[in-house]
LOLUMGU-387918 format. One line per 5 residues: number of its first residue (from 1); their letters; for each residue x, y negated, z of N, C-alpha, C, O. Coordinates in Angstrom, 3 decimals. Atoms other than C-alpha are relative to their C-alpha. Example, Ala and Ser with C-alpha at 12.3 -4.5 7.8 and 13.67 -1.06 7.14 Angstrom:
BEGIN
1	as	0.890,1.190,0.000,12.300,4.500,7.800,0.900,-1.200,0.000,1.936,-1.181,0.665  -0.820,1.190,-0.060,13.670,1.060,7.140,-0.770,-1.090,0.730,-0.261,-2.198,0.899
//
This chain:
BEGIN
1	ycwql	0.295,-1.377,-0.356,-0.649,1.486,-86.494,-0.850,0.719,-1.049,-1.089,1.921,-0.931  0.820,-0.495,1.118,-2.769,1.987,-89.669,-1.408,0.412,0.426,-2.172,0.917,-0.397  1.349,-0.363,-0.444,-5.886,2.557,-87.524,-1.054,-0.811,-0.734,-2.133,-0.307,-1.045  0.992,0.879,0.602,-7.607,-0.416,-89.141,-0.424,0.464,-1.388,-1.448,0.020,-1.908  0.352,-0.503,1.325,-7.601,1.440,-92.451,-1.177,0.970,0.051,-1.909,1.106,-0.930
6	ipkik	0.982,-1.084,-0.066,-9.946,4.158,-91.219,-1.436,-0.492,-0.195,-2.147,0.072,-1.027  1.364,0.483,0.256,-13.212,2.149,-90.938,-0.183,-0.475,-1.441,-1.258,-0.306,-2.016  0.100,0.458,1.389,-12.461,0.630,-94.351,-0.135,1.182,-0.952,-0.954,1.158,-1.870  0.072,-1.187,0.855,-11.865,4.027,-95.934,-1.379,0.643,0.102,-1.944,1.069,-0.906  1.309,-0.624,-0.188,-15.090,5.365,-94.437,-1.130,-0.819,-0.615,-2.192,-0.281,-0.925
11	sfdry	1.060,0.872,0.512,-17.053,2.379,-95.740,-0.121,0.025,-1.516,-1.093,-0.499,-2.061  0.017,0.006,1.460,-16.224,2.994,-99.411,-1.137,0.845,-0.562,-1.578,1.824,0.039  0.898,-0.836,0.787,-18.713,4.257,-101.938,0.709,1.320,-0.278,1.881,1.326,-0.652  -0.655,-1.304,0.112,-18.038,7.981,-102.150,0.512,0.291,-1.401,1.328,1.194,-1.589  -0.498,-0.214,1.356,-17.505,7.719,-105.904,1.328,-0.723,-0.229,1.983,-0.519,-1.251
16	kidpc	-1.269,0.716,0.139,-14.514,5.431,-105.310,1.090,0.686,0.816,2.077,1.181,0.273  -0.942,-0.659,-0.906,-12.682,6.795,-102.282,-0.809,0.834,0.983,-1.656,0.305,1.703  0.786,-0.897,-0.844,-14.020,9.811,-100.425,0.878,1.161,0.473,0.724,2.285,-0.005  -0.922,-1.063,-0.437,-11.309,11.773,-98.587,-0.717,1.103,0.765,-1.646,0.847,1.531  0.530,-1.126,-0.776,-12.112,15.219,-97.265,0.837,0.223,1.256,0.459,0.998,2.134
21	sleyf	-0.872,-0.149,-1.164,-9.262,14.903,-94.767,0.769,-1.289,0.231,1.303,-1.882,-0.707  -0.803,1.154,-0.417,-7.636,12.031,-92.862,0.750,0.405,1.265,0.141,0.648,2.307  -0.814,-0.466,-1.119,-4.762,12.972,-90.577,1.012,-1.074,0.407,1.540,-1.804,-0.433  -0.882,1.030,-0.567,-2.615,10.791,-88.318,1.215,0.654,0.655,1.113,1.718,1.265  -1.234,-0.436,-0.665,0.979,11.225,-87.139,0.620,-1.221,0.670,0.933,-2.200,-0.007
26	dhnal	-0.616,1.142,-0.674,2.394,8.904,-84.498,1.521,0.072,-0.115,2.074,1.003,-0.701  -1.461,0.097,0.100,6.035,7.878,-84.141,0.680,1.236,0.583,1.644,1.745,0.011  -0.625,-1.162,-0.643,6.846,10.752,-81.790,-0.156,1.268,-0.832,0.717,2.136,-0.819  0.175,-1.143,0.905,5.411,13.267,-84.243,0.983,-0.087,-1.164,1.615,0.906,-1.526  -0.912,0.166,1.137,7.432,11.819,-87.128,1.444,0.256,0.403,2.199,0.860,-0.358
31	erlka	-1.374,-0.225,-0.451,10.640,11.851,-85.095,0.311,1.493,0.085,1.424,1.920,-0.219  -0.210,-1.446,-0.099,10.189,15.563,-84.504,0.006,0.672,-1.371,0.614,1.729,-1.545  0.072,-0.580,1.343,9.458,16.213,-88.173,1.214,-0.341,-0.862,1.486,0.341,-1.850  -1.092,0.485,0.855,12.487,14.341,-89.520,1.120,1.019,-0.181,1.807,1.005,-1.203  -1.062,-1.001,0.132,14.859,17.236,-88.865,-0.273,0.931,-1.173,0.660,1.383,-1.838
36	kykai	0.368,-0.898,1.103,12.959,19.351,-91.396,-0.297,-0.757,-1.282,0.029,-0.291,-2.374  0.413,0.773,1.176,11.628,16.651,-93.724,0.893,-1.231,-0.116,0.578,-2.301,0.405  -1.024,1.042,0.087,14.656,14.555,-94.617,-0.484,-1.233,-0.750,0.082,-2.314,-0.591  0.470,1.124,0.812,12.663,12.347,-96.992,-0.851,-0.990,0.791,-1.203,-2.047,0.266  0.750,0.959,-0.811,10.728,10.713,-94.152,0.858,-1.243,0.194,1.979,-1.133,0.691
41	pthsk	-0.800,1.223,-0.155,11.896,7.069,-94.177,0.429,-0.202,1.454,-0.353,0.022,2.377  -0.536,0.146,-1.360,14.084,6.305,-91.175,-0.744,-1.060,0.807,-0.786,-0.992,2.036  0.682,1.086,-0.699,12.067,3.176,-90.363,-1.475,0.305,0.266,-2.191,-0.554,0.781  1.420,-0.340,-0.148,8.708,5.010,-90.285,-0.436,-0.039,1.462,0.264,0.450,2.349  0.583,0.060,-1.340,6.538,4.330,-87.257,-1.182,0.954,0.144,-1.306,1.653,1.149
46	valff	1.146,-0.915,0.007,3.352,6.223,-88.126,-0.234,0.440,-1.436,0.332,-0.126,-2.371  0.358,-0.451,1.345,1.921,8.128,-91.072,-1.473,0.376,-0.029,-2.036,0.848,0.959  1.387,-0.375,0.237,-1.547,8.657,-92.494,-0.040,0.933,-1.203,0.429,0.584,-2.286  0.131,-0.990,1.070,-2.274,11.754,-94.570,-1.451,0.014,-0.459,-2.365,0.107,0.360  1.365,-0.115,0.509,-5.299,11.792,-96.839,-0.039,1.016,-1.126,0.942,1.223,-1.840
51	eqdvl	0.215,-1.003,1.040,-6.697,14.432,-99.142,-1.402,-0.202,-0.559,-2.363,-0.352,0.195  1.304,0.178,0.632,-9.514,14.049,-101.648,-0.201,1.049,-1.082,0.675,1.271,-1.918  0.334,-0.967,1.042,-11.199,16.699,-103.748,-0.361,-0.731,-1.290,-1.052,-1.748,-1.258  0.339,0.543,1.317,-11.438,15.935,-107.471,-0.810,1.064,-0.725,-0.288,2.120,-1.085  0.898,-1.015,0.540,-14.417,17.729,-108.945,0.204,0.230,-1.493,0.009,1.337,-1.994
56	kreyy	-0.234,-0.128,1.436,-13.585,17.030,-112.577,1.333,-0.641,-0.353,1.681,-1.696,0.176  -1.327,0.478,0.377,-10.186,16.546,-114.194,-0.028,-1.440,-0.491,0.903,-2.202,-0.231  0.049,1.357,0.565,-11.335,13.365,-115.966,-0.131,-1.079,1.071,0.069,-2.260,0.786  0.104,0.983,-1.079,-11.909,11.702,-112.568,1.339,-0.247,0.696,1.471,-1.195,1.471  -1.247,0.022,-0.770,-8.346,12.273,-111.374,0.699,-1.355,-0.062,1.028,-1.935,0.972
61	dlile	-0.733,1.261,0.151,-6.690,9.156,-112.795,-0.738,-1.158,0.656,-0.114,-2.020,1.274  0.785,1.080,-0.592,-9.536,6.893,-111.678,0.105,0.019,1.522,0.296,-1.021,2.151  -0.093,-0.109,-1.460,-9.464,8.199,-108.116,1.383,-0.410,0.485,1.513,-1.096,1.499  -1.364,0.370,-0.380,-5.686,7.839,-107.976,0.191,-1.507,-0.091,0.823,-2.107,0.779  -0.078,1.459,0.146,-5.957,4.258,-109.260,-0.724,-0.697,1.147,-0.248,-1.711,1.658
66	nwyef	0.745,0.596,-1.110,-8.565,3.497,-106.601,0.818,0.022,1.290,0.832,-0.952,2.042  -0.849,-0.084,-1.187,-6.222,4.713,-103.878,1.179,-0.961,-0.092,1.504,-1.643,0.880  -1.118,0.925,0.191,-3.289,2.771,-105.315,-0.443,-1.438,0.245,0.238,-2.202,0.930  0.508,1.364,-0.147,-5.372,-0.381,-105.481,-0.287,-0.317,1.463,0.087,-1.379,1.961  0.336,0.211,-1.407,-6.654,0.011,-101.933,1.252,-0.133,0.859,1.356,-1.059,1.663
71	lseen	-1.214,0.021,-0.811,-3.245,0.768,-100.426,0.836,-1.242,-0.278,1.452,-1.797,0.632  -0.742,1.216,0.354,-1.647,-2.125,-102.314,-0.622,-1.219,0.666,0.092,-2.077,1.184  0.697,1.127,-0.623,-4.285,-4.552,-101.036,0.238,-0.038,1.506,0.190,-1.105,2.118  -0.242,-0.076,-1.442,-3.551,-3.355,-97.493,1.486,-0.105,0.345,1.884,0.106,1.490  -1.447,0.183,-0.181,0.195,-3.971,-97.975,0.701,1.258,0.510,1.677,1.181,1.257
76	imldd	-0.671,-1.256,-0.309,1.053,-0.301,-97.571,1.203,0.140,-0.924,1.111,-0.162,-2.114  -1.224,-0.122,0.796,4.597,0.413,-98.756,-0.087,1.228,-0.903,0.207,2.348,-0.483  0.210,-1.118,0.920,3.892,2.530,-101.816,1.300,0.725,-0.326,1.287,1.922,-0.614  -1.286,-0.655,0.274,7.603,3.194,-102.373,0.325,1.055,1.054,1.081,1.992,0.795  -0.229,-0.960,-1.082,7.582,5.049,-99.053,-1.139,1.005,0.133,-1.157,1.818,1.057
81	swfaq	1.154,-0.902,-0.056,4.342,6.891,-99.791,0.225,1.210,-0.897,0.893,1.123,-1.927  -0.133,-1.244,0.764,4.139,10.456,-101.049,-1.353,0.372,-0.600,-2.382,0.310,0.073  1.214,-0.466,0.667,1.588,11.678,-103.583,0.266,1.377,-0.584,1.285,1.596,-1.239  -0.171,-1.365,0.509,1.118,15.333,-104.441,-0.102,0.009,-1.520,-1.016,-0.578,-2.098  -0.012,-0.112,1.455,1.973,16.124,-108.046,-0.402,1.396,-0.475,-0.497,1.639,-1.678
86	gpkdv	0.357,-1.363,0.378,0.980,19.788,-107.971,-0.210,0.864,1.225,-0.085,0.381,2.350  0.276,-0.914,-1.123,0.176,22.838,-105.821,1.142,0.100,1.012,0.897,0.235,2.211  -1.141,-0.096,-0.908,3.704,22.967,-104.377,0.018,-1.167,0.977,0.291,-0.989,2.164  0.039,1.177,-0.870,3.389,19.420,-103.040,-1.159,0.094,0.989,-1.010,-0.255,2.160  1.162,-0.146,-0.882,-0.082,20.131,-101.640,0.337,0.931,1.164,-0.006,0.652,2.313
91	qmfhd	-0.389,-0.942,-1.051,1.316,23.108,-99.735,0.993,-0.632,0.972,0.932,-0.394,2.178  -0.968,0.681,-0.857,4.188,20.989,-98.440,-0.708,-0.943,0.971,-0.346,-1.012,2.146  0.743,0.908,-0.870,1.730,18.413,-97.085,-0.732,0.775,1.098,-0.768,0.342,2.250  0.694,-0.808,-1.001,-0.269,21.126,-95.343,0.989,0.550,1.033,0.694,0.591,2.227  -1.034,-0.476,-0.922,2.919,22.569,-93.860,0.445,-1.123,0.934,0.666,-0.900,2.125
96	frhdv	-0.389,1.187,-0.762,3.882,19.059,-92.710,-0.938,-0.172,1.190,-0.498,-0.401,2.317  1.008,0.158,-1.056,0.651,18.842,-90.729,0.108,1.107,1.050,0.064,0.837,2.250  0.016,-1.118,-0.939,0.884,22.299,-89.192,1.340,0.205,0.712,1.411,0.927,1.707  -1.301,-0.115,-0.660,4.573,21.991,-88.323,0.049,-0.760,1.321,0.851,-0.429,2.195  -0.054,0.801,-1.227,3.830,19.417,-85.621,-0.262,0.858,1.243,0.595,0.901,2.126
101	paiin	0.199,-0.826,-1.202,2.229,21.782,-83.069,1.005,1.132,0.127,1.355,1.528,1.239  -0.993,-1.079,-0.061,4.700,24.522,-84.014,1.305,-0.496,0.612,1.910,0.187,1.439  -1.227,0.588,-0.540,7.661,22.250,-83.271,-0.151,-0.272,1.496,0.767,-0.020,2.277  0.241,0.293,-1.416,6.105,21.170,-79.968,0.027,1.284,0.828,0.595,1.311,1.920  0.006,-1.277,-0.729,5.520,24.778,-78.925,1.412,0.552,0.168,1.749,1.091,1.222
106	eensr	-1.393,-0.448,-0.099,9.145,25.645,-79.693,0.750,-0.819,1.041,1.514,-0.275,1.839  -0.617,0.896,-0.987,10.291,22.630,-77.679,-0.369,0.426,1.415,0.488,0.540,2.292  0.482,-0.355,-1.332,8.153,23.643,-74.730,0.590,1.322,0.479,0.897,1.484,1.660  -0.585,-1.297,-0.368,9.481,27.197,-74.802,1.445,-0.163,0.444,1.869,0.425,1.439  -1.413,0.213,-0.350,13.091,26.019,-74.754,0.145,-0.729,1.330,1.038,-0.427,2.123
111	adrvk	-0.106,0.830,-1.203,12.453,23.495,-71.987,-0.768,0.584,1.185,-0.747,0.026,2.282  0.848,-0.596,-1.036,10.158,25.805,-69.997,-0.977,-1.050,0.526,-1.134,-1.239,1.732  0.889,1.125,-0.311,7.652,22.965,-70.097,-1.433,0.373,-0.371,-1.668,1.063,-1.363  1.414,-0.263,0.257,3.862,23.143,-69.927,-0.645,-1.269,-0.543,-0.616,-2.315,0.107  0.668,1.163,0.579,1.969,20.806,-72.238,-1.431,-0.082,0.509,-2.010,0.907,0.957
116	lgtdm	1.408,0.224,-0.298,-1.421,19.302,-71.512,-0.579,-0.656,-1.243,-0.263,-1.807,-1.543  0.460,0.482,1.296,-3.301,18.885,-74.771,-1.460,-0.399,-0.006,-2.301,0.296,0.563  1.385,0.453,0.117,-6.452,16.915,-75.536,-0.611,0.508,-1.300,0.088,0.826,-2.262  0.763,-0.462,1.163,-9.152,17.949,-77.992,-1.289,-0.816,-0.089,-2.342,-0.292,-0.455  1.187,0.833,-0.178,-11.536,15.024,-77.567,-0.343,-0.776,-1.270,0.514,-1.026,-2.117
121	avpdk	0.461,0.794,1.141,-13.606,13.082,-80.086,-1.129,-0.915,0.455,-1.810,-0.646,1.444  1.037,0.979,-0.338,-15.956,10.096,-80.040,-0.824,-0.337,-1.243,-0.394,-0.049,-2.360  0.770,0.487,1.142,-18.737,8.662,-82.249,0.765,-1.089,-0.756,1.653,-1.735,-0.199  -0.710,0.946,0.865,-17.611,6.432,-85.136,0.146,-1.392,0.610,1.201,-2.016,0.494  -0.024,1.390,-0.465,-18.496,3.166,-83.415,1.031,-0.240,1.098,1.350,-1.389,1.402
126	yfmsm	-0.995,0.156,-1.058,-15.950,3.833,-80.663,1.410,0.334,-0.471,2.329,0.439,0.341  -1.311,-0.427,0.495,-13.059,4.759,-82.929,1.116,-0.965,0.394,2.112,-0.548,0.985  -1.064,0.962,-0.297,-11.032,1.556,-82.558,0.205,-0.147,1.504,1.339,-0.263,1.970  -0.120,0.071,-1.462,-11.791,1.343,-78.842,0.766,1.201,0.536,1.575,1.073,1.455  -0.707,-1.214,-0.415,-10.579,4.929,-78.472,1.493,-0.126,-0.247,2.301,0.195,0.624
131	mqfyr	-1.411,0.104,0.340,-7.307,4.230,-80.248,0.714,-1.001,0.911,1.828,-0.748,1.369  -0.596,1.006,-0.876,-6.644,1.090,-78.205,0.121,0.522,1.430,1.108,0.256,2.116  -0.036,-0.594,-1.344,-7.496,2.946,-74.993,1.139,1.008,0.117,1.878,1.001,1.101  -1.091,-0.975,-0.026,-5.125,5.790,-75.847,1.350,-0.712,0.069,2.209,-0.363,0.879  -1.286,0.709,0.047,-2.320,3.377,-76.678,0.310,-0.655,1.349,1.426,-0.543,1.855
136	ktlka	-0.205,0.683,-1.276,-2.786,1.361,-73.479,0.285,0.999,1.122,1.180,0.781,1.937  -0.152,-0.989,-1.068,-3.104,4.435,-71.249,1.342,0.710,-0.083,2.007,0.908,0.934  -1.273,-0.701,0.167,-0.092,6.226,-72.697,1.185,-0.920,0.277,2.196,-0.496,0.838  -1.086,0.962,-0.221,2.042,3.088,-72.596,0.200,-0.280,1.487,1.314,-0.561,1.928  -0.067,0.329,-1.428,1.229,2.557,-68.915,0.630,1.108,0.836,0.941,0.905,2.010
141	ndldy	-0.560,-1.136,-0.741,2.605,5.965,-67.937,1.253,0.501,-0.707,1.276,0.634,-1.931  -1.300,-0.387,0.558,6.180,7.124,-68.437,0.022,1.495,-0.317,0.743,2.272,0.309  0.096,-1.400,0.400,5.291,10.401,-70.148,0.410,0.155,-1.456,0.103,-0.695,-2.292  -0.228,-0.347,1.400,6.619,11.985,-73.297,-1.314,0.567,-0.547,-2.031,1.280,0.155  1.245,-0.487,0.598,3.760,12.721,-75.680,0.130,-0.027,-1.515,1.013,-0.682,-2.070
146	vmfgh	0.128,0.030,1.454,2.877,13.379,-79.296,-1.484,-0.126,-0.315,-2.315,0.573,0.265  1.395,0.207,0.380,-0.327,12.141,-80.922,-0.151,0.233,-1.502,0.548,-0.378,-2.311  0.239,-0.312,1.407,-1.618,13.558,-84.183,-1.416,0.555,-0.120,-2.057,0.874,0.881  1.297,-0.644,0.162,-4.805,14.866,-85.694,-0.939,-0.677,-0.956,-0.523,-1.418,-1.847  1.028,0.245,0.999,-8.058,14.210,-87.451,-0.645,-1.377,0.194,-1.680,-1.497,0.850
151	lgdnh	0.548,1.345,-0.142,-8.644,10.471,-87.678,-1.368,-0.121,-0.651,-2.212,-0.888,-0.187  1.285,0.082,0.686,-11.521,11.016,-90.081,-1.161,0.421,0.872,-2.295,-0.001,0.647  1.032,-0.463,-0.933,-13.442,12.735,-87.276,0.136,-0.662,1.370,-0.492,-0.226,2.335  -0.246,0.678,-1.280,-12.248,10.348,-84.539,0.471,1.002,1.054,0.079,0.943,2.220  -0.356,-1.164,-0.812,-10.576,13.425,-83.121,1.514,0.200,-0.053,2.048,0.790,-0.992
156	lhinl	-1.457,-0.101,-0.058,-6.939,13.229,-82.102,0.439,1.030,1.034,-0.220,1.241,2.052  -0.638,-0.883,-0.971,-4.746,15.767,-80.386,1.147,-0.775,0.641,2.087,-1.183,-0.042  -1.097,0.608,-0.747,-2.582,14.186,-77.703,0.626,1.092,0.852,-0.015,1.639,1.750  -0.734,-0.978,-0.801,0.018,16.564,-76.334,0.833,-0.749,1.028,1.841,-1.368,0.685  -0.779,0.574,-1.095,1.217,15.295,-72.969,1.086,0.998,0.363,0.813,2.181,0.563
161	lpees	-1.148,-0.886,-0.190,4.694,16.693,-72.331,0.767,-0.398,1.265,1.879,-0.919,1.177  -0.618,0.467,-1.243,5.497,16.068,-68.666,1.148,0.883,0.465,1.158,2.094,0.247  -0.972,-0.764,-0.769,8.583,17.074,-66.785,-0.731,0.568,1.222,-1.838,0.140,1.546  0.679,-0.642,-1.133,7.796,19.238,-63.766,-0.437,-1.012,1.053,-1.500,-0.875,1.658  0.308,1.011,-1.013,7.888,16.193,-61.487,-1.123,-0.939,-0.436,-1.631,-1.715,0.373
166	qrdva	1.016,0.909,0.532,5.358,14.411,-63.731,-1.351,0.679,-0.225,-2.263,0.058,-0.771  1.230,-0.736,0.325,2.635,17.052,-63.884,-1.240,-0.635,0.616,-2.302,-0.656,-0.006  1.148,0.657,-0.632,0.375,15.247,-61.426,-0.388,-1.259,-0.762,-1.571,-1.565,-0.916  0.263,1.209,0.788,0.733,12.051,-63.452,-0.717,0.367,-1.292,-1.682,-0.290,-1.681  0.616,-0.441,1.251,-0.129,13.906,-66.653,-1.453,0.417,0.219,-2.321,0.112,-0.599
171	qkvyd	1.368,-0.424,-0.296,-3.206,15.437,-65.048,-0.896,-1.202,0.258,-2.058,-1.217,-0.148  0.767,1.219,-0.261,-4.330,12.019,-63.860,-0.326,-0.716,-1.307,-1.445,-1.194,-1.491  0.224,0.630,1.303,-3.914,10.598,-67.371,-1.077,0.763,-0.771,-1.969,0.158,-1.366  0.993,-0.825,0.695,-5.896,13.504,-68.823,-1.399,-0.264,0.564,-2.357,-0.419,-0.192  1.300,0.242,-0.628,-8.705,12.947,-66.309,-0.548,-1.372,-0.384,-1.749,-1.521,-0.611
176	qmvdq	0.430,1.334,0.419,-8.808,9.240,-67.185,-0.549,0.031,-1.424,-1.554,-0.610,-1.729  0.450,-0.109,1.388,-9.137,10.129,-70.853,-1.367,0.676,-0.080,-2.244,0.226,-0.817  1.289,-0.696,-0.008,-11.972,12.576,-70.169,-1.120,-0.943,0.426,-2.161,-1.009,-0.227  1.035,0.899,-0.517,-13.915,10.009,-68.141,-0.387,-1.046,-1.038,-1.568,-1.341,-1.219  0.296,1.043,0.976,-13.600,7.359,-70.835,-0.699,0.569,-1.235,-1.656,-0.022,-1.735
181	ilewg	0.616,-0.619,1.174,-14.444,9.678,-73.729,-1.459,0.343,0.275,-2.318,0.127,-0.579  1.380,-0.346,-0.345,-17.569,10.898,-71.929,-0.857,-1.248,0.163,-2.045,-1.230,-0.160  0.739,1.256,-0.125,-18.578,7.318,-71.148,-0.452,-0.499,-1.369,-1.493,-1.144,-1.486  0.342,0.391,1.367,-18.590,6.727,-74.914,-0.891,1.023,-0.705,-1.181,0.877,-1.892  0.858,-1.004,0.613,-20.765,9.766,-75.523,0.739,0.987,-0.869,0.158,1.579,-1.778
186	gtvsa	-0.812,-0.918,0.784,-17.921,11.856,-76.898,-0.003,1.401,0.568,-0.792,1.727,1.455  -0.114,-1.386,-0.444,-16.918,15.469,-76.405,1.414,0.283,0.494,2.384,-0.283,-0.011  -1.318,-0.359,-0.537,-14.081,16.981,-74.396,0.652,1.100,-0.826,1.840,1.378,-0.661  -0.557,-1.076,0.819,-13.637,19.783,-76.927,-0.664,-0.003,-1.370,-1.757,0.535,-1.546  0.577,0.143,1.340,-14.206,19.027,-80.597,0.379,1.133,-0.939,-0.184,1.251,-2.027
191	ehgig	-0.501,-0.993,0.952,-12.367,21.998,-82.075,0.356,1.338,0.635,-0.028,2.384,0.111  -0.635,-1.226,-0.480,-10.664,24.555,-79.864,-0.712,0.699,1.156,-0.198,1.683,1.687  0.730,-0.681,-1.061,-13.262,25.452,-77.256,0.453,-0.411,1.393,1.432,-1.139,1.556  -0.224,0.413,-1.385,-13.310,25.103,-73.486,1.004,0.890,0.718,1.959,0.393,1.316  -0.876,-0.906,-0.734,-11.640,28.209,-72.088,-0.220,-0.116,1.498,-1.254,-0.610,1.950
196	klkkk	0.105,0.012,-1.462,-10.996,28.535,-68.374,0.518,-1.301,0.608,-0.048,-1.818,1.572  -0.668,1.140,-0.621,-8.738,25.579,-67.716,-0.824,-1.280,-0.071,-0.674,-2.160,0.777  0.727,1.254,0.199,-11.163,22.932,-68.993,-1.482,0.114,0.341,-2.267,-0.768,-0.009  1.427,-0.209,-0.233,-14.460,24.330,-67.740,-0.614,-1.092,0.886,-1.800,-1.398,0.758  0.559,1.055,-0.855,-14.831,21.598,-65.105,-0.356,-1.232,-0.817,-1.282,-1.965,-0.470
201	yfakm	0.300,1.147,0.851,-14.744,18.988,-67.871,-1.266,0.244,-0.817,-2.030,-0.682,-1.087  1.230,-0.345,0.708,-17.451,20.825,-69.782,-1.206,-0.225,0.902,-2.224,-0.762,0.464  1.086,0.203,-0.960,-19.625,20.809,-66.657,-0.285,-1.486,0.183,-1.440,-1.895,0.298  0.174,1.451,-0.126,-19.036,17.077,-66.322,-0.696,-0.566,-1.236,-1.489,-1.502,-1.135  0.567,0.502,1.254,-19.999,16.581,-69.976,-1.492,0.318,-0.123,-2.276,-0.557,-0.489
206	vgpsg	1.397,-0.395,0.228,-23.288,18.521,-70.031,-0.886,-0.211,1.228,-2.106,-0.304,1.099  0.774,0.217,-1.208,-24.341,18.016,-66.398,-0.726,1.249,0.475,-0.775,2.249,-0.242  0.690,-1.168,-0.575,-26.326,20.384,-64.138,-1.142,0.514,-0.875,-1.310,1.725,-1.024  1.130,-0.441,0.824,-29.383,20.426,-66.416,0.483,0.692,-1.264,-0.131,1.652,-1.729  -0.566,-0.636,1.185,-27.227,21.260,-69.422,0.499,1.396,0.300,0.314,2.313,-0.499
211	ledln	-0.473,-1.325,-0.405,-25.622,24.145,-67.566,-1.172,0.958,0.219,-1.098,2.138,-0.123  1.179,-0.841,-0.222,-29.046,25.420,-66.553,-0.620,0.438,-1.329,-1.055,1.581,-1.468  0.517,-0.361,1.326,-30.224,25.309,-70.181,0.849,1.099,-0.632,0.322,2.036,-1.231  -0.893,-1.017,0.557,-27.180,27.302,-71.234,-0.184,1.343,0.702,-0.107,2.403,0.081  0.238,-1.231,-0.757,-27.843,29.808,-68.484,-1.271,0.701,-0.485,-1.324,1.929,-0.549
216	kikyc	1.247,-0.563,0.519,-31.378,30.287,-69.828,0.226,0.649,-1.362,-0.306,1.723,-1.643  -0.325,-0.569,1.313,-30.040,30.847,-73.340,0.753,1.315,0.176,0.467,2.307,-0.494  -0.773,-1.208,-0.291,-27.555,33.356,-71.967,-0.929,1.146,0.423,-0.763,2.282,-0.021  0.912,-1.037,-0.490,-30.359,35.236,-70.208,-0.868,0.552,-1.126,-1.137,1.752,-1.179  0.824,-0.449,1.128,-32.490,35.351,-73.368,0.769,0.959,-0.900,0.212,1.942,-1.388
221	ldpen	-0.817,-0.808,0.903,-29.644,36.834,-75.387,0.595,1.226,0.682,0.862,2.240,0.038  -0.703,-1.071,-0.731,-28.140,39.026,-72.665,-0.619,0.145,1.392,0.032,-0.159,2.391  0.707,-0.033,-1.292,-30.717,39.665,-69.908,0.655,0.891,1.050,0.446,0.691,2.246  -0.666,-0.879,-0.962,-28.609,42.412,-68.329,1.431,-0.449,0.299,2.169,0.222,1.020  -1.314,0.600,-0.259,-25.493,40.224,-68.335,1.145,0.979,-0.266,2.056,1.136,0.547
226	rlgag	-1.031,-0.969,0.357,-23.390,42.818,-70.110,1.180,-0.639,-0.731,2.294,-0.114,-0.716  -1.028,0.606,0.855,-21.442,40.446,-72.327,0.767,-1.085,0.745,0.179,-1.877,1.482  -0.812,1.077,-0.571,-18.563,38.253,-71.207,-0.106,-0.084,1.505,-0.414,-1.145,2.048  0.115,-0.015,-1.468,-18.537,39.277,-67.560,0.834,-1.111,0.619,2.008,-1.281,0.292  -0.699,1.094,-0.660,-17.627,36.322,-65.387,-0.058,-1.310,-0.753,0.490,-2.317,-0.305
231	nml	0.116,1.208,0.818,-18.471,33.815,-68.118,-1.471,-0.324,-0.233,-2.316,0.570,-0.279  1.371,0.382,0.323,-21.603,31.830,-68.818,-0.327,0.391,-1.436,-1.370,0.986,-1.707  0.198,-0.321,1.416,-21.226,32.203,-72.583,1.286,0.585,-0.555,1.349,0.929,-1.736
//
C-alpha cells in the first residue's frame, strides 16, 4: 500500500529528502483516472505523488539521485514511476491530483448520488494505525469509496459513495471514523471547515468547555451578535 514509506520519508535529513507535498491515490482513484491518463500502468494498485522544492539548480541532480536511491532500496518499480521533466509535467501532476474530486463530482451528478466525504487528520504517531483502521473499516462494509489526499499531513479524503439504500451504512461508517480519530487526538476537519452538516462532530471534538470558550471569543469580537446570524463563528 506504500504507507510504510511515509514514516521513512519523514525521518530523512531535510538536506537529503524533504518533500513539500506527499499525496496518495488508492486503487479506486486510479481506476477513475485511467480513462484520462492512459499511461497509468494497468496493474497499478496505488500511487504516491511527491513534490520537493529545489532552492538552487546545483542541488537538483543530487536530490533526484537521493530519491532514485531511496525508491530503488524500497523496491519501487522505477520503470512505472513518473518524474517531471519541466513545467508542463509539473502541471500535469497537479491536474492529476485535482481531477480525482472533479471526476467523483461528475459521477455523483450523473448517478444522482450523495457522497459523504471525510476531512480528518491525526498526529504523526497514529499514522499507520489510521491507515490500517481505514482499510479494515472500509473492507468490512460493502460501500464504494475513493481514498486520496495528503499523506504527509496524515490527512486523507475518503469519499464514501453509497447507493440510496446504503446511506445509513455510510453514516455509521463515518461516525465510527470520527470516534476513532478523536480518540487519537485528531481533528474532524483539517482543511475544509465544519459547515452545518458536521457541526455535531465539532461539538464532540471540542466539548462543552471548548464551545463555551468559542462563545466568549465570539462575544468579544461581536458583542451585539451582528455577524453570522445563527452561527457561533
